[in-house]
N, C-alpha and C positions, 0 to 999 in steps of 0.2 A: 436493431430492436424489434423492427416492425415484424418480423420473417422469427427468428428464435424467442425474443421475448428480451425483456429487460435484463431478467436472473440467470438468463443458459450461462452457463461459463464461456464458450466461444466472445459471448457478448462482452460482457464483464472484460475479459482480457482483451479484446479487440477498444475497449473502453479505457482499459490500462496503458494500450500500444499509444493511444491518441494523448494521456494526457505525458508519457514520455517526449515524445515529440513536440508540446506545446513547453514542456522542460527546456528540450534541447533548444527552441525561437528564443528561451528564454521568457516564457508567457506563465508567468510562475501563479497572478491571480488565477488564471484559468484553470491551470495546471492544479494548483489546488483545489480547485471547486468539483473538479473532473474527479480528482485521485479517493477525495473523502465519500463522494459517491462509490468508488471503486472499491473500497475500502468496507463503506458499508455494505454493499452486494458479497461480498468478500465473505465477509463475516457469516450473512444472512445464508448463503448458499455453500458455502467451502467448508466453514467453519473457521476459528481462530487459529487451530494447528494447521490448517493447509500449509505447505511451502509458497503457494503463490499469493496466499491471504498476507502471508509473513514479509513478503518481498512488497507488496501492495502497503502496508503498514510502512517498511522502513524506508521504500520512497518520499510516501506523506512526509513523512519526519523531517527527510531533506529536503523538502519544500517547503514547510512550515517552517526550517531553519536559514535558507534565504531569504524569505519573507521578513525574517527580524520575529515571526511567532514562536519564540523558546519555550516558552510555556508548554504549548501546544507540540511541541516535537518533543518536548521530554516525555509528555504523555505518552504519545509514542513509541517511544523508545524505552521508556518501562515496559510497556505492552511485551514489547520484543525480548525483552531483557529475561521477565517474568516466564516465558515460554521457550526462547532458542536452548537453550540448554536438553530441555528434557525433548526436543525435538530431533536438535542435532546433535546432542552429545555432547557434555563436556569441552574435550578436546579439538573440537571439529572449530577450522580458524575459522570460520562465521561465525562464531560462540565466540570464540577471544577477540 
């Protein structure tokens, strides 16, 4: 963050990787907070339709689900469903 800045794509990816590590350790609250910032940075820097941003959103939905925050998980998944067919194609396995 200090060297590249908070909005550099490598910084965003590093934060995402740390969030994944939190999740693997069962540290869901920390994971959710960090992933929410990663999603916001991804949306701002990469755009909603970028594959990395889509991955960030998907992971945040998963974390919200694990925390019982179903409404927020639903919102994240709805965002993905609206974009995935256009980005990946209607018959792509990840779309289905």
